[in-house]
N, C-alpha and C positions, 0 to 999 in steps of 0.2 A: 442458632439463624444466624445469634454475631461468629462463627466460627465459620458460615457461606461467604455470609459479609467480607470476613477481614482476608480470607484465601482469594475472592475474587477483588478485592482493590490490589491484595500482593500480585496476582497475574497482570491486571491490566499496568502497573507500576512496574515489573517487569519486562513487559513487553514496548513500553511506550520508547527509551532511547530508540530503538530497534528501528519504531518507525520516524523517529522523526529523523536520523543519519539515511532512510534511503527515500525518503518524503526531498529533504532537500537536497539530497544532488540529483535525485530524479530533473526535478524542480528546475535543478542551475544546470544543469547538464544534459537536459533533452528538451523538455516541452512545459511550460507555467501551469496551462491550460488542463491539460489532463494529468497533470500533479496534486495540482489544486482539488479536484475532482474525487479522485483516487481518494487524498484525503481524508476531506469532509466526509465519502463513502467510512474510511476506517473508524472515524471519529463517530457515527451511527450503529456503525456494528459492533464496538466496543460496548457501547449501552445497552444494546441486544443483547450480549456477552453475557453482560455484570445482573441486568436485568435476569435472563435465562439461569444462571445459575446462584440462584434466590430460588428459587423452583430446583424442579426434578433438577437430576446429573443430567441429563440427556437434552435439558432444552438451552444447554450453553452450545452444545455441539455444532448446531450452524453458524450459531455467530461466530465461533474460534476459528470454524473452517474457513467463511468466508473473510474472515479478518487477514489469516494466513495466505490465501487468493489474492489479496489487494495488495498488499506488503510483497508480494512474491513478481507482482505487475509492476509496482513501484524500483526495484531490484534491476528488473529487465530493463526499465526504463534507463536506471541508473548506467548499466552496462552498454545498452545501446550508445548514449552520450557520451563513453569512457571509452569505445569502440572507434566513432565517429569525429572523437580527435586526435584518435591517433591516423588515422584514415587521413586526416585532415593533415598532418604534421609529418609523417614520411611518404605520402604520397599525394599529396593534396588533391584529395577529391575526396567532396566533401557532401552526405548524404542525409542533410541538416533535414531537408523539407520533405524524402521523403520519411523521417524517424517518424518528422512531428502530424505528418500526416497516418502513419500507422496506429499512433498513438490514441491520437484523436480516431481517429474509427475504431478502436480499438476501448475505448477508454468507458463506451456506454456497455458495451457486453458487461462490465462490472458488476449492474443492475442484474442481471441473471442470478438467480439464489441457486 
């Protein structure tokens, strides 16, 4: 049991810096509300992963996959924010309102397992 707790703790610790980086970039460059919602969801999912890891190994898989999906969402938000910055810088086209509307509409879909 100790080895499982230790391994789950190490897995969560290794994934945390990546999560913080994409959360910060998504909130700063795209939209704060969907990024904060995804961040809270990620924390709950990691708790589910940790608890699932203490049982059978297959119980941790849904939490792991769900967490990867949330990190992907945050990464795509960051990329959209960076692309919008360069579009404004080079062409003068600002799509910030469209990006915020799309991310606000998509963020509740993160609740679907």
